[in-house]
Backbone as CSV, one residue per row, in Angstrom:
resi,resn,N_x,N_y,N_z,CA_x,CA_y,CA_z,C_x,C_y,C_z
1,MET,40.039,-23.948,22.963,39.319,-22.671,22.698,39.870,-22.079,21.393
2,LYS,41.165,-22.073,21.296,41.811,-21.437,20.161,41.351,-22.148,18.879
3,ILE,41.235,-23.430,18.923,40.762,-24.188,17.746,39.395,-23.732,17.309
4,THR,38.458,-23.527,18.228,37.052,-23.186,17.934,36.922,-21.724,17.578
5,LEU,37.619,-20.847,18.298,37.393,-19.431,18.120,38.350,-18.747,17.142
6,ARG,39.275,-19.525,16.555,40.352,-18.882,15.691,39.803,-18.114,14.498
7,ASP,38.642,-18.592,13.937,38.128,-17.970,12.748,37.073,-16.929,13.144
8,GLU,36.857,-16.703,14.459,35.860,-15.801,14.971,34.454,-15.947,14.410
9,ASP,34.142,-17.172,14.050,32.781,-17.492,13.568,32.233,-18.711,14.245
10,ALA,32.546,-18.906,15.459,32.076,-20.055,16.172,30.527,-19.936,16.351
11,SER,29.895,-21.062,16.124,28.375,-21.114,16.319,28.064,-21.112,17.814
12,ASN,26.756,-20.830,18.095,26.294,-20.916,19.527,26.547,-22.320,20.026
13,GLU,26.293,-23.278,19.154,26.494,-24.715,19.500,27.980,-24.935,19.948
14,GLU,28.894,-24.402,19.211,30.335,-24.555,19.550,30.678,-23.830,20.852
15,LYS,30.094,-22.661,21.013,30.390,-21.890,22.259,29.818,-22.577,23.458
16,GLN,28.641,-23.144,23.353,28.104,-23.940,24.464,28.941,-25.149,24.798
17,PHE,29.492,-25.822,23.712,30.373,-26.926,23.889,31.565,-26.489,24.695
18,LEU,32.164,-25.325,24.367,33.301,-24.875,25.141,33.037,-24.665,26.570
19,VAL,31.845,-24.148,26.888,31.471,-23.952,28.281,31.325,-25.306,28.934
20,ASN,30.719,-26.285,28.360,30.606,-27.609,28.902,31.965,-28.289,29.028
21,PHE,32.766,-28.111,28.021,34.120,-28.701,28.061,34.940,-28.124,29.264
22,ALA,34.855,-26.853,29.457,35.485,-26.175,30.560,35.042,-26.761,31.876
23,LYS,33.785,-26.991,32.055,33.217,-27.542,33.270,33.785,-28.922,33.531
24,ARG,33.848,-29.713,32.498,34.387,-31.092,32.607,35.853,-31.048,33.047
25,LEU,36.546,-30.028,32.648,37.967,-29.868,33.018,38.154,-29.143,34.361
26,SER,37.038,-28.801,35.029,37.085,-28.120,36.320,37.703,-26.664,36.204
27,ILE,37.363,-26.049,35.075,37.801,-24.691,34.850,36.743,-23.750,35.421
28,THR,37.161,-22.860,36.290,36.148,-21.940,36.913,35.662,-20.949,35.931
29,ASP,34.561,-20.274,36.239,34.009,-19.209,35.361,35.032,-18.148,35.124
30,GLU,35.759,-17.728,36.270,36.746,-16.693,36.130,37.889,-17.095,35.194
31,GLU,38.350,-18.363,35.349,39.423,-18.848,34.448,38.934,-18.884,32.979
32,TYR,37.689,-19.335,32.794,37.111,-19.376,31.465,37.150,-18.082,30.807
33,VAL,36.651,-17.019,31.520,36.635,-15.653,30.937,38.051,-15.236,30.586
34,THR,39.004,-15.442,31.492,40.392,-15.114,31.192,40.925,-15.779,29.967
35,ILE,40.669,-17.075,29.883,41.098,-17.866,28.684,40.427,-17.356,27.448
36,SER,39.157,-17.142,27.509,38.458,-16.714,26.298,38.870,-15.317,25.843
37,ASN,39.386,-14.488,26.747,39.837,-13.169,26.376,41.262,-13.164,25.906
38,THR,42.020,-14.211,26.164,43.471,-14.244,25.827,43.825,-15.455,24.996
39,TYR,42.874,-16.145,24.428,43.113,-17.416,23.725,44.140,-17.253,22.514
40,THR,44.199,-16.099,21.920,45.058,-15.921,20.789,46.532,-15.890,21.197
41,SER,46.778,-15.588,22.481,48.197,-15.458,22.901,48.724,-16.845,23.383
42,HIS,47.884,-17.856,23.412,48.290,-19.200,23.867,48.637,-20.052,22.651
43,GLU,49.846,-20.576,22.597,50.314,-21.454,21.554,49.765,-22.856,21.746
44,ILE,49.376,-23.501,20.658,49.015,-24.907,20.642,50.249,-25.685,20.431
45,LYS,50.589,-26.514,21.403,51.852,-27.310,21.245,51.450,-28.760,20.979
46,ALA,51.589,-29.167,19.692,51.238,-30.482,19.296,52.251,-31.489,19.882
47,PRO,51.754,-32.627,20.386,52.688,-33.671,20.823,53.638,-34.126,19.712
48,HIS,54.855,-34.456,20.039,55.798,-34.841,19.064,55.607,-36.306,18.633
49,LEU,55.270,-37.123,19.549,55.148,-38.555,19.340,53.720,-38.950,18.911
50,TYR,53.600,-39.864,18.000,52.314,-40.302,17.506,51.474,-40.894,18.639
51,GLU,52.063,-41.643,19.531,51.330,-42.218,20.685,50.748,-41.112,21.559
52,GLN,51.462,-40.057,21.746,50.963,-38.884,22.496,49.800,-38.271,21.831
53,ARG,49.866,-38.164,20.511,48.796,-37.556,19.754,47.515,-38.427,19.887
54,LEU,47.707,-39.805,19.761,46.590,-40.677,19.891,46.009,-40.612,21.333
55,ASP,46.859,-40.511,22.336,46.428,-40.399,23.682,45.530,-39.155,23.904
56,ALA,46.016,-38.049,23.363,45.268,-36.790,23.495,43.975,-36.859,22.717
57,LEU,44.040,-37.427,21.539,42.791,-37.603,20.707,41.754,-38.480,21.420
58,TYR,42.207,-39.533,22.032,41.327,-40.397,22.780,40.526,-39.643,23.845
59,GLU,41.238,-38.863,24.656,40.603,-38.114,25.712,39.599,-37.077,25.121
60,ILE,39.953,-36.507,24.112,39.033,-35.448,23.500,37.897,-36.072,22.813
61,VAL,38.109,-37.174,22.066,36.985,-37.827,21.378,35.971,-38.380,22.418
62,LYS,36.480,-38.912,23.486,35.597,-39.437,24.537,34.644,-38.317,25.115
63,ILE,35.226,-37.148,25.297,34.414,-36.076,25.794,33.421,-35.553,24.646
64,VAL,33.904,-35.417,23.489,33.065,-34.963,22.400,31.943,-35.935,22.110
65,CYS,32.168,-37.196,22.244,31.111,-38.161,21.927,30.047,-38.221,22.990
66,THR,30.298,-37.652,24.161,29.253,-37.598,25.177,28.583,-36.260,25.289
67,GLU,28.932,-35.377,24.427,28.455,-33.992,24.359,27.147,-33.955,23.637
68,ASP,26.081,-33.495,24.287,24.781,-33.413,23.627,24.563,-32.108,22.850
69,THR,25.378,-31.115,23.074,25.126,-29.827,22.465,25.660,-29.758,20.994
70,LEU,26.445,-30.734,20.620,27.020,-30.718,19.255,26.303,-31.773,18.377
71,SER,26.009,-31.345,17.202,25.421,-32.252,16.185,26.531,-33.193,15.716
72,PRO,26.158,-34.348,15.108,27.167,-35.211,14.609,28.137,-34.547,13.570
73,GLU,27.558,-33.638,12.793,28.405,-32.924,11.786,29.373,-32.021,12.514
74,SER,28.923,-31.281,13.513,29.782,-30.377,14.241,30.869,-31.166,14.995
75,LYS,30.560,-32.335,15.512,31.550,-33.163,16.171,32.642,-33.481,15.206
76,GLU,32.297,-33.908,14.004,33.254,-34.320,12.999,34.165,-33.077,12.615
77,ILE,33.500,-32.009,12.349,34.248,-30.800,11.924,35.250,-30.427,13.027
78,TRP,34.755,-30.324,14.247,35.594,-29.896,15.377,36.744,-30.857,15.575
79,LEU,36.482,-32.179,15.481,37.551,-33.193,15.729,38.561,-33.126,14.594
80,LYS,38.168,-32.761,13.399,39.127,-32.577,12.282,40.072,-31.407,12.596
81,ARG,39.477,-30.328,13.137,40.341,-29.173,13.566,41.307,-29.646,14.637
82,VAL,40.833,-30.385,15.608,41.673,-30.861,16.659,42.764,-31.759,16.200
83,GLY,42.384,-32.683,15.279,43.380,-33.584,14.715,44.525,-32.892,14.010
84,LYS,44.193,-31.833,13.261,45.271,-31.068,12.661,46.079,-30.341,13.709
85,ALA,45.413,-29.740,14.702,46.157,-29.047,15.806,47.047,-29.982,16.600
86,LEU,46.632,-31.223,16.702,47.503,-32.207,17.425,48.676,-32.644,16.596
87,GLY,48.685,-32.302,15.328,49.849,-32.636,14.501,49.711,-33.860,13.586
88,PHE,48.475,-34.383,13.501,48.274,-35.524,12.578,48.419,-34.968,11.137
89,ASP,48.876,-35.830,10.252,49.031,-35.444,8.868,47.677,-34.997,8.370
90,PRO,47.589,-33.777,7.798,46.285,-33.267,7.282,45.585,-34.204,6.327
91,SER,46.367,-34.913,5.491,45.744,-35.804,4.552,45.148,-37.038,5.139
92,ASN,45.486,-37.311,6.435,44.949,-38.493,7.106,43.915,-38.153,8.193
93,VAL,43.748,-36.843,8.480,42.898,-36.450,9.596,41.459,-36.936,9.404
94,LYS,40.906,-36.815,8.188,39.488,-37.188,7.944,39.359,-38.749,8.281
95,TYR,40.312,-39.534,7.907,40.241,-41.023,8.177,40.404,-41.271,9.663
96,ILE,41.265,-40.589,10.338,41.551,-40.789,11.783,40.216,-40.386,12.534
97,VAL,39.641,-39.306,12.205,38.462,-38.799,12.899,37.251,-39.767,12.590
98,ALA,37.166,-40.181,11.389,36.024,-41.174,11.093,36.231,-42.385,11.854
99,LYS,37.394,-42.956,11.931,37.659,-44.120,12.694,37.429,-43.950,14.141
100,SER,37.835,-42.749,14.665,37.701,-42.471,16.072,36.252,-42.416,16.483
101,LEU,35.448,-41.767,15.661,34.017,-41.641,15.911,33.322,-43.048,15.772
102,ASP,33.808,-43.769,14.859,33.264,-45.177,14.681,33.511,-46.058,15.844
103,VAL,34.728,-45.955,16.452,35.104,-46.729,17.551,34.194,-46.406,18.762
104,PHE,33.887,-45.160,18.966,33.009,-44.780,20.053,31.537,-44.819,19.800
105,ALA,31.184,-45.167,18.514,29.764,-45.058,18.151,28.845,-45.955,19.011
106,ASP,29.278,-47.098,19.353,28.468,-48.059,20.077,28.745,-48.199,21.564
107,ASN,29.904,-47.695,21.985,30.368,-47.929,23.318,31.270,-46.804,23.786
108,ILE,30.747,-46.027,24.641,31.520,-44.833,25.177,32.572,-45.250,26.145
109,ASN,32.556,-46.449,26.567,33.538,-46.953,27.602,34.676,-47.715,26.938
110,VAL,35.024,-47.368,25.730,36.131,-47.968,25.010,37.448,-47.670,25.802
111,THR,38.266,-48.711,25.908,39.573,-48.484,26.573,40.547,-47.688,25.649
112,LYS,41.410,-47.007,26.203,42.422,-46.292,25.497,43.266,-47.266,24.595
113,GLU,43.601,-48.377,25.100,44.394,-49.361,24.306,43.652,-49.807,23.074
114,TYR,42.346,-50.127,23.218,41.526,-50.535,22.107,41.418,-49.413,21.100
115,PHE,41.127,-48.211,21.558,41.055,-47.114,20.671,42.358,-46.882,19.848
116,MET,43.441,-46.879,20.597,44.709,-46.656,19.901,45.069,-47.729,18.865
117,ASP,44.751,-49.004,19.257,44.920,-50.099,18.302,44.085,-49.932,17.082
118,GLU,42.848,-49.605,17.252,41.954,-49.428,16.127,42.369,-48.335,15.175
119,VAL,42.789,-47.170,15.730,43.199,-46.029,14.874,44.518,-46.361,14.214
120,LYS,45.441,-46.984,14.958,46.735,-47.371,14.339,46.558,-48.277,13.164
121,ASN,45.530,-49.180,13.249,45.300,-50.154,12.219,44.152,-49.869,11.302
122,LEU,43.813,-48.619,11.107,42.661,-48.290,10.363,42.772,-48.660,8.864
123,ASN,43.953,-48.838,8.391,44.157,-49.203,6.990,44.112,-50.696,6.705
124,GLN,43.943,-51.437,7.820,44.004,-52.898,7.606,42.583,-53.487,7.454
């Protein structure tokens, strides 16, 4: 939520995505309201290890790729924000996101191992 709302200019598309994302995470309406009212007080803790970042990215990309409320452009923009928040090098985020979306483009049932292998070897 903090990633999306931090600039206070989230589109209706992004706000609807947050509602859908919360439902997928089994967050109640009451919890959602509480989180949305206090999101600035919650720190984003990026994983320290690259493997943990990839693991988190995999889970998020999988959800984003199945989301109908976001346009392809919005998915890419949002995932770039997430990539930076997860602690990926900002100069590599666009490549990591592009590869992530490419991996999921034809098959939403990609395994975590395959995804991580593909992203790790994106320069090859």
